[in-house]
C-alpha positions as CSV (number, residue, x, y, z in Angstrom):
1,M,-24.0,29.3,12.8
2,E,-22.0,28.5,16.0
3,E,-23.8,25.2,16.3
4,E,-22.8,24.2,12.8
5,I,-19.1,25.0,13.5
6,W,-19.3,22.9,16.7
7,K,-20.8,20.0,14.8
8,K,-18.1,20.2,12.1
9,A,-15.3,20.3,14.7
10,K,-16.8,17.3,16.5
11,S,-17.0,15.4,13.2
12,N,-13.4,16.3,12.3
13,A,-12.2,15.1,15.8
14,A,-14.1,11.8,15.4
15,D,-12.5,11.3,12.0
16,I,-9.0,11.8,13.4
17,L,-9.7,9.4,16.3
18,Q,-11.2,6.8,14.0
19,N,-8.2,7.0,11.7
20,N,-6.0,5.9,14.7
21,E,-8.2,2.7,15.1
22,W,-6.5,-0.1,13.1
23,V,-8.0,-3.5,12.4
24,K,-6.5,-6.7,11.2
25,W,-8.4,-8.8,8.6
26,V,-8.7,-12.4,9.9
27,H,-9.7,-15.3,7.7
28,E,-9.8,-18.3,9.9
29,G,-8.4,-21.6,8.7
30,T,-5.8,-19.9,6.4
31,E,-2.2,-18.9,7.1
32,P,-1.4,-15.3,6.0
33,A,0.5,-15.1,2.7
34,T,3.8,-13.3,3.4
35,T,5.4,-13.8,0.0
36,Q,4.4,-13.5,-3.7
37,A,4.7,-17.3,-4.1
38,E,2.2,-17.8,-1.2
39,K,-0.2,-15.3,-2.7
40,D,0.1,-17.3,-6.0
41,L,-0.7,-20.5,-4.1
42,R,-3.9,-19.0,-2.7
43,I,-5.1,-18.3,-6.3
44,V,-4.4,-21.9,-7.3
45,W,-6.2,-23.1,-4.1
46,E,-9.3,-21.1,-5.1
47,A,-9.3,-22.8,-8.6
48,L,-8.8,-26.3,-7.2
49,S,-11.6,-25.8,-4.6
50,R,-13.9,-24.7,-7.5
51,K,-14.2,-21.3,-5.9
52,K,-15.3,-22.5,-2.5
53,H,-12.4,-20.5,-1.1
54,C,-11.8,-16.9,-2.2
55,A,-8.2,-16.0,-3.1
56,M,-8.9,-12.3,-2.5
57,C,-10.0,-13.1,1.0
58,M,-7.2,-15.4,1.7
59,N,-4.7,-12.9,0.4
60,L,-6.1,-10.2,2.7
61,N,-5.7,-12.5,5.7
62,G,-3.5,-10.7,8.4
63,C,-3.4,-7.4,6.5
64,C,-3.9,-4.2,8.6
65,F,-5.8,-1.0,7.8
66,P,-7.1,2.0,9.6
67,R,-10.8,1.5,10.0
68,N,-11.7,4.6,7.9
69,N,-9.4,3.6,5.0
70,M,-9.9,-0.1,4.3
71,P,-11.5,-2.4,1.7
72,Q,-15.3,-2.8,1.8
73,N,-16.4,-5.2,4.5
74,P,-17.8,-7.7,3.8
75,L,-16.0,-8.3,0.5
76,H,-18.8,-10.5,-1.0
77,N,-21.8,-12.5,0.0
78,N,-21.1,-15.2,2.6
79,C,-17.8,-13.5,3.4
80,H,-16.7,-14.8,6.8
81,Y,-13.9,-12.3,7.5
82,K,-13.5,-11.0,11.0
83,L,-12.0,-7.6,11.8
84,K,-9.8,-7.7,14.8
85,P,-9.0,-4.4,16.4
86,I,-5.3,-3.9,17.1
87,S,-3.8,-1.4,19.5
88,E,-0.7,-0.7,17.5
89,I,1.0,-1.4,14.2
90,T,4.6,-1.8,13.3
91,V,5.0,-0.9,9.6
92,T,7.7,-2.2,7.3
93,A,7.9,-0.8,3.8
94,E,9.9,-2.9,1.3
95,C,11.3,-1.6,-2.0
96,G,13.9,-3.5,-4.0
97,K,16.9,-1.5,-5.3
98,D,16.5,-3.5,-8.5
99,K,13.2,-1.5,-9.2
100,F,15.6,1.4,-9.9
101,E,18.7,-0.3,-11.2
102,E,17.0,-2.8,-13.4
103,Y,13.8,-1.0,-14.3
104,I,13.5,2.8,-13.8
105,F,17.0,3.5,-15.2
106,V,16.9,0.9,-18.0
107,E,15.7,2.7,-21.2
108,E,14.0,-0.4,-22.8
109,K,11.9,-1.2,-19.7
110,S,11.1,2.2,-18.1
111,K,8.5,3.6,-20.5
112,G,9.6,7.2,-20.0
113,K,10.4,6.9,-16.3
114,K,14.1,7.1,-16.9
115,Q,13.8,10.5,-18.5
116,L,11.5,11.7,-15.7
117,F,14.0,10.8,-13.0
118,E,17.0,11.9,-15.0
119,G,15.2,15.2,-15.8
120,C,15.1,15.9,-12.1
121,G,18.8,15.1,-11.6
122,Y,18.6,11.5,-10.5
123,G,20.7,8.6,-12.0
124,I,21.3,5.0,-11.5
125,M,23.9,5.9,-8.9
126,D,21.1,7.2,-6.7
127,S,19.3,3.8,-6.6
128,K,20.2,3.0,-3.0
129,W,19.2,6.4,-1.7
130,L,15.9,6.3,-3.7
131,K,15.1,2.8,-2.3
132,Q,15.7,4.1,1.2
133,E,13.7,7.3,0.7
134,F,10.8,5.5,-0.9
135,E,10.7,3.1,2.1
136,R,11.0,5.8,4.7
137,Q,8.2,7.9,3.3
138,A,5.9,4.9,2.6
139,K,6.4,3.6,6.1
140,E,5.6,7.0,7.6
141,K,2.5,7.6,5.5
142,Y,1.1,4.1,5.8
143,E,1.4,4.4,9.6
144,K,-0.7,7.6,9.5
145,G,-3.3,6.1,7.1
146,N,-2.1,8.6,4.5
147,F,-2.8,6.5,1.4
148,T,-5.5,5.8,-1.1
149,L,-7.0,2.4,-1.8
150,N,-6.3,1.2,-5.4
151,K,-7.1,-2.1,-7.1
152,L,-8.3,-5.1,-5.0
153,D,-8.0,-8.4,-6.7
154,D,-7.0,-12.0,-6.1
155,Y,-3.5,-10.9,-5.0
156,G,-4.9,-8.6,-2.3
157,Q,-5.2,-4.8,-1.8
158,R,-3.0,-2.3,-3.6
159,I,-2.6,1.2,-2.3
160,N,-1.1,4.4,-3.6
161,I,1.2,6.5,-1.6
162,T,2.5,9.9,-2.7
163,I,6.3,10.1,-2.5
164,E,8.0,13.6,-2.7
165,L,11.6,13.8,-3.9
166,P,13.7,17.0,-3.8
167,R,14.7,18.0,-7.3
168,K,18.4,18.0,-7.9
169,D,18.2,20.1,-11.1
170,K,16.4,23.1,-9.6
171,I,14.4,24.2,-6.6
172,G,11.2,22.2,-6.0
173,T,10.0,18.7,-5.5
174,L,8.8,15.8,-7.7
175,K,5.6,14.2,-6.5
176,L,5.1,10.6,-7.6
177,T,2.2,8.3,-7.0
178,V,3.8,5.0,-6.1
179,G,1.9,1.6,-5.9
180,W,2.3,-0.8,-3.0
181,L,0.8,-4.2,-2.2
182,V,-0.4,-4.8,1.4
183,Y,1.0,-7.8,3.1
184,P,0.2,-9.2,6.6
185,D,1.2,-7.5,9.9
186,G,2.0,-4.0,8.6
187,V,4.2,-5.0,5.7
188,I,3.8,-3.1,2.4
189,K,5.9,-3.9,-0.8
190,M,6.3,-1.6,-3.7
191,V,4.9,-2.9,-6.9
192,T,5.3,0.1,-9.2
193,A,7.8,2.9,-8.6
194,F,5.8,5.4,-10.5
195,G,2.1,5.2,-11.3
196,G,1.7,8.9,-12.1
197,K,2.4,12.5,-11.0
């Protein structure tokens, strides 16, 4: 019994230490795509090369993940990615205020999201604060490896991060699953403000 407890404790400690080990995905011969337009170009390049180059690989170039929470490696047969260990990561989370002002709080576009946010006491005047709070929490959680992998496609790796907002209408919190796209060098950009509760 005592031996099993010791084995489990060692395993948990190893998991924690491994979570602190970050790697950068390196695809030699390709510059990292730091904008949506550059990601689009990688997809065009794949088509023009008749699939000799993989857009998914090129769009992961320079992206950073904790070793125990990263895409499958290798991604496919003949994948020539290299994982470069990095000693530290500086995370930047980017979320446009327009995601709230021009989407969440616009009835015709929000698909029920407006009612959800307003039902918790938030309105369009809270857009700036929501942007900052989403960025703050996403940065903190990504740095700790506290996210789940979502869809991986030609645009790269999407991740889900849980954002908790204090309710303004009553005591409690609203937990939202928010979708982000991973960019090179610790940058994540929000792609969907609410993917589920």
